[in-house]
N, C-alpha and C positions, 0 to 999 in steps of 0.2 A: 282865346281859351281853347284848350285841347285836353280832354280826358281820355286816356287810353285804358280800355278794359280788356285788352287782349289776353292778359294773364290773371285777371281778377278771379279769385276763388274764395269760397267759404272754407274756414279752417276745418281740418279733420275732426276736431273735437266736437263740432256741431253734429256731425253724422253719428258719432258714438253716443252723444247725449240723446239724440232723437230715437235711436234704437232702444236705448234704456227706458225712455219715456213710454214707448209703445209696449215694451215688455210688461210694464205695470198694468196694462189694459188687457193683457192676454193671459188666459189660464194655462195651467201646467199641461205637459204632454202635447204641446202644439207646435206645428211647423208652419210659419208664415212664408209663403212663396210669392215673390214679386218679380215681374218681368220687365225688362227694358223695352222690349218690342222690336219691330223691324220696320224700316222705311217702306211705305207703300210704293207699288210699281207706278211709274209715270208713263213709260212707253216700253217698247219691246226690249230695249237693252239699257234702260235707265230707271233709277228710282228717285223719288222726291227726297229732299234733304232730310236727314234723320235727326230727331229730337227724342231722347229717351222718355218713356212714361214718367210723368212728373212725381208720382208717388214712389216709384222705384228710385228715381234720382234723389228724392228727399231723404232717403235713408242711407244712401251710399255715395252720391256725387259722381257716379260713373255715367259717362255719356258715350256708350259704345253698344252697337247693335247686338241683339240677341242675348245680352248678358242677363244673368238671373241671380237674385238674392234670396237665400233661404235663411231664415232665423228660427232656430230650434230652441225650445224651452222644455227641458226634461227633468224628471225627478223633483228634487227640492230646490232647484235653481231659481233665483229671483230674476236673473238677467238672461237674455238671449245668448246663444252661441251662434255667431254669424258665419255664413259660408257664401262666398261670392264665386260665380262661374263666368268665365270669359273665354273668348277664342284664344288659342295659343298663338304665339308669334310665328308667322309663316312668311319668310322673306320673299318667296316667289309671288304669293298673293298680294303682298304689300307693295309690290311694284305697280300694281294696278289700282289698289284701293287706299293706299296710304298706311302709315305706321299704326299698328295696333299697340294697345297697352301691354306692357310686360306684367307679370304677376306682382313684381316689386312695385311698379308704378301704381297699379290698381290698389295695392295694399296701402301705399302712402296716401292716396287720395281718400280712400274710404275708411281707413283705420281698421280694416279687417285683415287679420293675419292669415286666415285660411282661405286662400284664393286658388280655385281649381279650374281645370279646363272643362269646357262644355261637354266633352265626350263622357265625362263622369256623371253628368246630371241625371240621366235616366236611371242608372243603377242606384244612385243616392235617393231619388224620389221613390223608387220601388221599395227600397229598404225602409224609408220613412212610413210608407203605407203598410208594409208587412209588420211593422212594430206597433201598429194600431194608433199612431199619432193622429191627432186632429189636424186636418189641413185647413189653413186660413189663407184667404186671398182677398184681393180688392176687386169686387164684382163690377166696379165702374171701368175696369180695364177690359177693353174689347179686343185685345190682341189675339192673334191666332194661337200664340203659345199658351195663353191662359185657357182659351177655348179647348185646345187639345188636352190640357191637363184635366179639365172638367169632363171631357169625354172618356178619358182613361179612368178617372175616378168613378165614373158612373158604372163601370164594369165590375166594381168591387162593392163590398158591403160598407165602405167608408164614406160613400157619397153623402148620405143624410147627415153626417156629422160635420161636413165642411162648413166653415164659418166665414162670413163677410166682415172684413175689418175696415171697410171704407168709412163707416161712421166714426170709429176711433181715430182714424187717420185725419179726418176732417177736423176733429176737435184739436188735434195737434197743429195742423197746418194753418188754421185761421189765426192763431196767436203767433206773432212774429217775434223772434229773438232780436236782441240788439244787432247781431251780425246780419240777420236778414234785412232789418230796416236799413242798415248801412249799404247793403247791396242794392236795395230798391232806390235809396237816395242817390247812389252812384249812377244807376241806370237813368234816373231822372236828369241828373246833371248832363249826361251825354245827350239826351233828347233835347234839352233846352239849348245846348250849344248848337245842335243841328238846326233847330227851329230859328235861331238867330241868323244863321247863314241863309236859310230859305227866305226869311223876311227881307234881308238885304238884297235878294235877287228877284223879288216879286216885280212883275210888270204886266200891264194889260197885254193880252194877246198870247201870253205863254200858255202852253198846254198843261193840263192837269198832270199828265205823266212826267212832265219836266219837274214839277214840284216834288213828285214822288221820288224821282231819280236824285234830285239834290239831297233830299232828306236821307234816303237810304244809303246813298253814296257816302255822305258824311258819317253816318253810323258805322259803315263798314271800315272807313278810314280809322275810326276810333276803336275798332276791335269788336264791335257788336255785329257779328256776321249773321246772326238770326235776330230779326226784330220780334217784338212781343206779339205782333200780328201783322198782317198785310196792311201797309199804310193806306189810309183813305184820303184821297185828295179830290174834292168835288167843288166845282165852281157854278155860280148862278143857280139855275133851277135844279141842277144835279144835287144841290145841298139838301133837297127834299127826299133823297134816298139815303137812309141811315148808313148802310154798308155798301155804298156805291162801288161797284166792282170793275168798271171799265173806264179808267181815267185817260180818255183820249181827246176830250173836247178842248177847244180854245176857251180861255177865260176872258170874257169881254171887259172893256173898260167900264168901271162902275159896279162890277159884280163882286160878291163875296166869295172867298175861297175857304171851304171847310177842310181843315187838316185834323186827322186823328191818327196818332202815331206813337211809337214807343220803342226805345232801345232796351237791351238786356245787359245785365252785369252779373257774372257768377250764376247765370241761369235765371235770375230774377227780373221781373218785368217792370216797366213803367208804362203809363198810359196817359197821354196828354192830348187834349183837343184845343185847337186854336181857330178863331174865325178872323180872317184877314180881309180887309178891303184891298183888292189886288192893285189899285192905284194909290194906296196909302192913305186914303181918306174916306171914312164912312159917310154915306148920305144920311139925312135925318131919320129915315125909317130904320136903316141899318144900325145907327147909333142908339136909337130908342130900344130896339130889340136887344142889342148888346148890353145896355144898361140894365134891362129887365132880367136878363139871364144872370148877370152878375149879382143882382139882388137875390135871385133864387139861390145862387151859390152861397151867399151870406146866410140865408135862412137855413140851408142844408147844413152848413158848418155848425150853426148853433144847435141844430136838432140832433147832431151826431154826438152822443154822450153815452156813458155806461148805462145800460138799461133800455136804450132805444132799440128799434128794429128797422129793417129796410122799409117796411110799410109805414112806420110812423114818420120816417124822414120823407118818404114820398108824399104823404098827406100834407105835411107842413109846407113843403116846397111848392106843391101844386096850388095851395092857397095863395102864395105870393104870386105865382104865375097867373092865376085866374084874376086876381085884383089888378095886376099890371096890364093884362090883355083887355080888361074893361076900360082902363084909362086910355089905352091906345085905340079904342074903338073897334078892336077885332071881335070882342064879345060885347053885345049890346048891353047898355046900362039898364035896360028894362028886362034883361034876361033874369028870371028868378033863381036859376041854379047855374051860376057861372062855373062852379067847380066841376059839374058834370060836363059842361060844354068844353071846358079846358082840355079834356082828354082828346079832343079833336086836334089839338095843337101841341100837347105835351105827350109824346108818344112812348117814351121809354122810362125805365126806372131812373132814379136820381143818382144811384151809386151802386157799386159792386165791390166785392172783396178782390184783392189783388195780391199776387205773390209769385210763385213759380209758374202759375197760369195767369194770364191777364184777367180773365174771369175766374178767379181762384175758387177752389172747392169751398162750399159753405152749406149750412142749413139755413134756408131762407127765413125760417121762423126764429132763428137764434137771436137772443138779446145780445147787444154789443157789450164787449168787455175790453178793458185796456189791453193793448198789444195788437189790435187789429189794424190793418191797413186797407184803405178804400180809395178807389178812383171815384171822384164826385163829378158828375157830368149832367147838370141840368141842361135841357135842350128844348127849344120852342121852334116849331116849324109851321109856317103860315102859307099854305098854298095860294091864298088870295093875293099875297104879296110876291109870290114867285121865288121865295127863298126861306130859309130857316137855318139854324145852326145850334151847336152846343159848345160850351166852353168848359173844359175838363181839367181838373187838377187832382193830385194825389195827396192824401192826408193820412196821418197817424193818429190813432185814438189813445190818448193818455188818461191818467186818472182824472184830470180836470177838463177833459174834452178833446176836441179834434184840433190838430195843428197841421199847417201846411208843410208838406215835404217839397213841393214844387213852388215856383214863383208865379202867382196868378197874373194873367194877362190884364192889362189896363188899357 
């Protein structure tokens, strides 16, 4: 199997529709200003790989540094007038940094007719302020560009009227359109193909970093140049570190390997965790823990329905974990409050929203509604046994409950 996502893209109509939906949540005489951001410096003459601010990207699909989106709503208009600002084409600079988008290409991707060069941005923002328009932005954006705008606005009498739209954006982003679900499903397919290759190459004595290299190399071959997050590959006792950052160790015969990884497609994430016996066969304790975690996942899937919350799913899943740990003798059968003790072994939430970010924007108290996508990751970690792991799959919430988008490990 080989799924190539090199040119996978969301249709332009999606971005137009999203801007229209946001316009319904914003009052008249408002200018929403969103920034793509800039890659942080990695060393004296190099930056980290660039990924545009996900809210900016959500409304225009442009993945180019320092770009800016302004959505203005004036007079009696119901819909925004969008303006996109990008760097101009400069052949001499492109010899070093690669080809920039032309205004025509940026317009084709975003569905925005009015594409301007960044040199015009300052005068346009000054004009917006002088006309008394309300400035709206995403306060979760910690870019230097947004901070600079805030500083400049503070010099005027318009600062107190500035509006944060992050809450409105969250309400849009947590509900996935069919096109978004298809993108996530495609990213999952890439991830599962790469996991199959890894599983075929597992052997005692391999290094954790070799497992990482196999997975990410296979993703890059399929066009997923940016993973959803840095792959976690932890063997043996290292599985007791949730976000294990230094995959250098040899994985001994008889150990478990925790993999947590995800490819992207069209900017959308997948998030899958697998627990492999590196020699291909789980010992009795490993098998018992794997079966208990799978039972927890079944409980979680049943608990994910319209009207549920993150906390309600956590409670139900931890009940299953506590009962199972009692049966395994990890929690004493004489312990009066197994659920409280279970927290010593069940360290993290059972699920999280997923989309353009692997831990996608959300209101943690929000009740679930159809259209949400979650990564479901029950995990149990037993220091007394010297290992633990999680098994994670991605699910879509429909009218009748949660449905797997990925194929569960067995």
